Structures are given as C-alpha cells and as structure tokens.
Backbone as JSON Lines, residues from 0, in Angstrom:
{"i":0,"aa":"X","n":[78.96,92.03,108.25],"ca":[79.27,90.46,108.78],"c":[79.63,89.87,107.45]}
{"i":1,"aa":"X","n":[80.46,88.79,107.83],"ca":[81.21,87.99,106.48],"c":[81.12,86.64,106.96]}
{"i":2,"aa":"X","n":[80.79,85.53,105.8],"ca":[80.79,84.28,106.37],"c":[81.85,83.53,105.62]}
{"i":3,"aa":"X","n":[82.94,83.1,106.04],"ca":[84.02,82.41,105.07],"c":[83.98,81.04,105.3]}
{"i":4,"aa":"X","n":[83.82,80.31,103.96],"ca":[83.88,78.66,103.99],"c":[85.07,78.31,103.0]}
{"i":5,"aa":"X","n":[85.69,77.26,103.5],"ca":[86.74,76.74,102.73],"c":[86.16,75.11,102.4]}
{"i":6,"aa":"X","n":[86.75,74.44,101.29],"ca":[86.58,73.24,101.09],"c":[88.01,72.73,100.59]}
{"i":7,"aa":"X","n":[88.6,71.7,101.27],"ca":[89.71,71.12,101.32],"c":[89.49,69.75,100.78]}
{"i":8,"aa":"X","n":[90.31,69.2,99.68],"ca":[90.04,67.92,99.46],"c":[91.57,67.29,99.44]}
{"i":9,"aa":"X","n":[91.64,65.89,100.35],"ca":[92.78,65.33,100.67],"c":[92.41,63.86,99.56]}
{"i":10,"aa":"X","n":[93.71,63.53,99.47],"ca":[93.78,62.3,98.8],"c":[94.67,61.39,100.05]}
{"i":11,"aa":"X","n":[93.98,60.02,100.18],"ca":[94.5,59.24,101.51],"c":[95.21,58.0,100.61]}
{"i":12,"aa":"X","n":[96.59,57.86,100.91],"ca":[97.21,56.67,100.0],"c":[97.2,55.58,101.16]}
{"i":13,"aa":"X","n":[97.43,54.36,100.7],"ca":[97.25,53.06,101.53],"c":[96.26,52.91,102.4]}
{"i":14,"aa":"X","n":[95.14,53.65,101.89],"ca":[93.89,53.31,102.75],"c":[93.17,52.28,102.28]}
{"i":15,"aa":"X","n":[92.69,51.18,102.86],"ca":[91.88,50.15,102.32],"c":[90.51,49.92,102.88]}
{"i":16,"aa":"X","n":[90.11,50.6,103.77],"ca":[88.74,50.67,104.48],"c":[88.33,51.81,104.82]}
{"i":17,"aa":"X","n":[87.1,52.28,104.91],"ca":[86.38,53.25,105.6],"c":[86.86,53.45,106.94]}
{"i":18,"aa":"X","n":[86.97,52.33,107.74],"ca":[87.39,52.64,109.18],"c":[88.91,53.39,109.02]}
{"i":19,"aa":"X","n":[89.64,52.9,108.26],"ca":[91.08,53.58,108.34],"c":[90.88,55.04,107.96]}
{"i":20,"aa":"X","n":[89.85,55.41,106.88],"ca":[89.79,56.73,106.39],"c":[88.93,57.31,107.67]}
{"i":21,"aa":"X","n":[88.23,56.95,108.25],"ca":[87.42,57.58,109.29],"c":[88.26,58.15,110.69]}
{"i":22,"aa":"X","n":[89.48,57.11,110.69],"ca":[90.66,57.53,111.79],"c":[91.39,58.99,111.15]}
{"i":23,"aa":"X","n":[91.73,58.95,110.06],"ca":[92.38,60.02,109.51],"c":[91.64,61.36,109.59]}
{"i":24,"aa":"X","n":[90.27,60.89,108.99],"ca":[89.38,62.3,109.14],"c":[89.11,62.81,110.14]}
{"i":25,"aa":"X","n":[88.97,61.82,111.15],"ca":[88.49,62.5,112.54],"c":[89.5,63.23,113.21]}
{"i":26,"aa":"X","n":[90.96,62.73,112.89],"ca":[92.04,63.55,113.54],"c":[92.12,64.95,112.9]}
{"i":27,"aa":"X","n":[91.89,64.75,111.57],"ca":[92.1,66.26,110.89],"c":[90.88,67.24,111.49]}
{"i":28,"aa":"X","n":[89.89,66.88,111.5],"ca":[88.88,67.45,112.01],"c":[88.84,67.95,113.46]}
{"i":29,"aa":"X","n":[89.17,66.94,114.45],"ca":[89.39,67.36,115.73],"c":[90.75,68.22,115.92]}
{"i":30,"aa":"X","n":[91.54,67.86,115.33],"ca":[92.91,68.77,115.64],"c":[92.59,70.21,115.07]}
{"i":31,"aa":"X","n":[91.7,70.44,114.0],"ca":[91.73,71.74,113.56],"c":[90.68,72.25,114.29]}
{"i":32,"aa":"X","n":[89.42,71.54,114.81],"ca":[88.69,72.31,115.82],"c":[89.37,72.73,116.81]}
{"i":33,"aa":"X","n":[89.99,72.12,117.7],"ca":[90.8,72.19,118.9],"c":[91.73,73.5,118.74]}
{"i":34,"aa":"X","n":[92.48,73.45,117.57],"ca":[93.49,74.4,117.7],"c":[92.85,75.9,117.27]}
{"i":35,"aa":"X","n":[91.73,76.01,116.38],"ca":[91.35,77.16,115.8],"c":[89.7,77.55,116.08]}
{"i":36,"aa":"X","n":[89.12,76.44,117.18],"ca":[87.72,76.67,117.4],"c":[86.74,77.19,116.13]}
{"i":37,"aa":"X","n":[86.89,76.54,115.3],"ca":[86.08,76.74,114.0],"c":[85.03,75.41,113.87]}
{"i":38,"aa":"X","n":[84.12,75.61,112.7],"ca":[83.31,74.42,112.53],"c":[83.95,73.54,111.18]}
{"i":39,"aa":"X","n":[84.14,72.63,111.41],"ca":[84.81,71.76,110.36],"c":[83.95,70.33,110.26]}
{"i":40,"aa":"X","n":[83.7,69.7,109.32],"ca":[83.09,68.71,108.95],"c":[83.34,68.0,107.69]}
{"i":41,"aa":"X","n":[83.32,66.74,107.64],"ca":[83.61,65.99,106.2],"c":[82.06,66.03,105.53]}
{"i":42,"aa":"X","n":[82.33,66.9,104.22],"ca":[81.08,67.18,103.59],"c":[80.86,66.44,102.35]}
{"i":43,"aa":"X","n":[81.73,65.6,101.77],"ca":[81.49,64.62,100.87],"c":[82.6,63.72,100.65]}
{"i":44,"aa":"X","n":[82.19,62.9,99.73],"ca":[83.03,61.41,99.58],"c":[82.93,60.6,100.66]}
{"i":45,"aa":"X","n":[82.08,60.57,101.37],"ca":[82.27,60.0,102.54],"c":[82.47,58.22,102.32]}
{"i":46,"aa":"X","n":[81.94,58.0,101.26],"ca":[81.9,56.43,100.97],"c":[83.15,56.21,99.94]}
{"i":47,"aa":"X","n":[84.21,56.96,99.88],"ca":[85.5,56.79,99.0],"c":[86.42,56.72,99.76]}
{"i":48,"aa":"X","n":[87.25,55.3,99.73],"ca":[88.13,55.26,100.42],"c":[89.52,56.33,100.78]}
{"i":49,"aa":"X","n":[89.53,56.54,99.57],"ca":[91.19,57.31,99.13],"c":[90.87,58.71,99.07]}
{"i":50,"aa":"X","n":[89.78,59.27,99.43],"ca":[89.43,60.8,99.0],"c":[88.51,61.4,100.25]}
{"i":51,"aa":"X","n":[89.06,62.51,100.73],"ca":[88.32,63.21,101.93],"c":[87.97,64.47,101.53]}
{"i":52,"aa":"X","n":[86.9,65.24,101.61],"ca":[86.47,66.54,101.46],"c":[85.91,66.97,102.69]}
{"i":53,"aa":"X","n":[86.58,67.83,103.07],"ca":[86.47,68.66,104.35],"c":[86.02,70.27,104.35]}
{"i":54,"aa":"X","n":[84.89,70.5,104.62],"ca":[84.52,71.74,104.95],"c":[84.72,72.43,106.13]}
{"i":55,"aa":"X","n":[85.16,74.11,106.17],"ca":[85.38,74.66,107.33],"c":[84.6,76.0,107.18]}
{"i":56,"aa":"X","n":[83.97,76.29,108.22],"ca":[83.37,77.63,108.28],"c":[83.51,78.57,109.56]}
{"i":57,"aa":"X","n":[83.74,79.95,108.93],"ca":[83.9,81.03,110.1],"c":[83.21,81.96,109.88]}
{"i":58,"aa":"X","n":[82.87,82.88,110.9],"ca":[82.21,83.97,110.63],"c":[82.64,85.15,111.38]}
{"i":59,"aa":"X","n":[82.78,86.48,110.78],"ca":[83.13,87.57,111.44],"c":[83.0,88.87,110.77]}
{"i":60,"aa":"X","n":[83.76,89.72,111.05],"ca":[83.27,91.22,110.4],"c":[84.32,91.49,109.29]}
{"i":61,"aa":"X","n":[85.71,91.13,109.34],"ca":[86.61,91.47,108.5],"c":[86.58,90.37,107.37]}
{"i":62,"aa":"X","n":[86.64,90.37,106.15],"ca":[86.75,89.4,105.15],"c":[88.32,88.86,104.99]}
{"i":63,"aa":"X","n":[89.15,90.0,105.16],"ca":[90.66,89.49,105.18],"c":[91.14,88.87,106.3]}
{"i":64,"aa":"X","n":[90.41,89.15,107.44],"ca":[90.85,88.37,108.46],"c":[90.32,86.88,108.59]}
{"i":65,"aa":"X","n":[89.17,86.56,107.97],"ca":[88.7,85.51,107.9],"c":[89.5,84.63,106.71]}
{"i":66,"aa":"X","n":[89.91,85.22,105.66],"ca":[90.6,84.65,104.67],"c":[91.88,84.22,105.18]}
{"i":67,"aa":"X","n":[92.43,85.08,106.16],"ca":[93.78,84.74,106.43],"c":[93.48,83.27,107.74]}
{"i":68,"aa":"X","n":[92.62,83.59,108.51],"ca":[92.55,82.43,109.07],"c":[91.95,81.18,108.13]}
{"i":69,"aa":"X","n":[91.37,81.17,107.36],"ca":[91.09,79.94,106.72],"c":[92.31,79.22,105.88]}
{"i":70,"aa":"X","n":[93.07,80.32,105.61],"ca":[94.51,79.82,104.9],"c":[95.44,79.23,105.89]}
{"i":71,"aa":"X","n":[95.39,79.66,107.33],"ca":[96.11,79.2,108.3],"c":[95.63,77.87,108.71]}
{"i":72,"aa":"X","n":[94.44,77.6,108.67],"ca":[93.76,76.31,109.12],"c":[93.92,75.26,107.9]}
{"i":73,"aa":"X","n":[93.94,75.81,106.67],"ca":[94.35,74.53,105.64],"c":[95.95,74.39,105.64]}
{"i":74,"aa":"X","n":[96.74,75.23,106.0],"ca":[98.14,74.89,106.23],"c":[98.33,74.02,107.49]}
{"i":75,"aa":"X","n":[97.88,74.26,108.5],"ca":[97.75,73.72,109.31],"c":[97.48,72.06,109.21]}
{"i":76,"aa":"X","n":[96.39,71.72,108.69],"ca":[95.89,70.57,108.23],"c":[96.97,69.76,107.47]}
{"i":77,"aa":"X","n":[97.54,70.68,106.24],"ca":[98.64,70.04,105.33],"c":[99.72,69.68,106.09]}
{"i":78,"aa":"X","n":[100.19,70.47,107.14],"ca":[100.98,70.35,107.89],"c":[101.39,69.08,108.84]}
{"i":79,"aa":"X","n":[100.14,68.48,108.94],"ca":[99.9,67.35,109.74],"c":[100.39,66.04,109.15]}
{"i":80,"aa":"X","n":[100.62,66.33,107.83],"ca":[101.14,65.07,107.13],"c":[100.23,63.81,106.98]}
{"i":81,"aa":"X","n":[99.0,63.83,107.45],"ca":[97.92,62.74,107.41],"c":[97.63,62.27,106.01]}
{"i":82,"aa":"X","n":[97.65,63.49,105.2],"ca":[97.03,63.0,103.77],"c":[97.78,64.05,102.97]}
{"i":83,"aa":"X","n":[97.55,63.9,101.67],"ca":[97.99,64.86,100.68],"c":[97.02,65.84,100.25]}
{"i":84,"aa":"X","n":[97.02,67.02,100.28],"ca":[96.27,68.17,100.03],"c":[96.1,68.28,98.37]}
{"i":85,"aa":"X","n":[95.16,67.87,97.69],"ca":[94.96,68.0,96.49],"c":[94.07,69.14,95.79]}
{"i":86,"aa":"X","n":[93.13,69.61,96.81],"ca":[92.68,71.15,96.24],"c":[92.27,71.64,97.35]}
{"i":87,"aa":"X","n":[92.05,73.17,97.33],"ca":[91.65,73.85,98.44],"c":[90.94,75.13,97.72]}
{"i":88,"aa":"X","n":[89.76,75.54,98.44],"ca":[88.99,76.57,97.89],"c":[88.57,77.4,99.04]}
{"i":89,"aa":"X","n":[88.59,78.81,98.78],"ca":[87.87,79.59,100.08],"c":[86.72,80.64,99.45]}
{"i":90,"aa":"X","n":[85.9,80.56,99.86],"ca":[84.63,81.82,99.62],"c":[84.07,82.5,100.65]}
{"i":91,"aa":"X","n":[84.29,83.93,100.5],"ca":[83.75,84.71,101.41],"c":[82.56,85.23,101.1]}
{"i":92,"aa":"X","n":[81.4,85.27,101.92],"ca":[80.01,85.71,101.48],"c":[79.82,86.74,102.42]}
{"i":93,"aa":"X","n":[79.41,87.89,101.95],"ca":[79.15,89.1,102.55],"c":[77.81,89.03,102.92]}
{"i":94,"aa":"X","n":[77.14,89.19,104.04],"ca":[75.79,89.08,104.79],"c":[75.28,90.74,105.17]}
{"i":95,"aa":"X","n":[74.02,90.87,104.4],"ca":[73.62,92.18,104.8],"c":[74.47,93.25,105.25]}
C-alpha cells in the first residue's frame, strides 16, 4: 500500500477579502473532489488573502499510478484558471 500526498500553492490576484478567497478555494477543492474522487483540503495560509495552500491525498497499491493521478489533479487545478500555481510537491509514502 502506498499513500500519495501533494501540496499545491496558488497565488490569488485581485483578492481583497477572505470571503473572495474562500470562493476560489472552495471551487478548486469541490471541482477536484468531484472529478477525481480524492481527499482535498486547504491546509495552510487560511488567513492570507492572496495565497492558498491545498493538500491532496490518495491511496493505492502502485506508486507510479498515484504519482500520475496527483500530476493530473494538479494540472486540472491549474487549467481551471482560477489562480496562478506557484509551487507543487508530491510525496509517495510506502506503508508496511
């Protein structure tokens, strides 16, 4: 069994309130969850207006498949055009 996790950091331009930020973050999270059926959540920077850090988690047997899935999810998030992706990280954790 392997657990795959990703951290994606977005820069949000023209955002002046946390309410505006929440709308964009919620859209990124819900669209990703619905399309890929994975765990997605805002994991840091909740009080920063113009930055969002989103975590993604998947579990499976094949690390290559998980890595590919996480890449596709991050590409999908970027393709939505809601915010500029400034960094992305993937970590695969083999379990027992």
